[in-house]
Steps between C-alpha positions, in 0.01 A plus 500: 500500500157631415389521140202683353322502165367844411185364333411305816566801726276721289226236510523472879497879534191531279322225694573677831310807379727748682725770357807360686615139534829411665675186375837501676612625840845451644674747733698674225232508227134465417316513170151487364259616234323837517212598271307821446202538264488753218391831647580375851676679784820365655449533878851412611718710726879485540647174624799454727658266245658551159272386217538389142200491266495301176199591287351186342198655329310825473568866440534762774736753650690491826603786722804441719587803710509793256549278193222379274518258209286275284515125553408208277582129480872456561543818706722442803482759778709529816345687794722576801360437846279771649453692172146603405387312190186389322368389167255737332339568162428129471379468141499117488472245782845495662678185622843524662740274683618674816819412687571637849840492671499420783162324514200733494406637839824402673688831475222721635278745320604832347 
């Protein structure tokens, strides 16, 4: 078993100074914290893995394929593998937990 405390993960992520910090990697799953500043641009491209985003803080919108919706703390978004997606209209610093299945980078890129 591996156990994590969200407050500690967020502290480690902030200390790392990057927009992405991975905290768990096993063959079937990986997860980490992703942050984007208010007014920032989300540079990501489609991944070969399914993703789930859980918004922890901030206000923004996300485009997944042809769909677009606002997100705020508590929003839970599923993104199928190889589908174009990105956060935009980031009104407040955005912090999300991101889960990949299988582990990020193991299923090939879009």
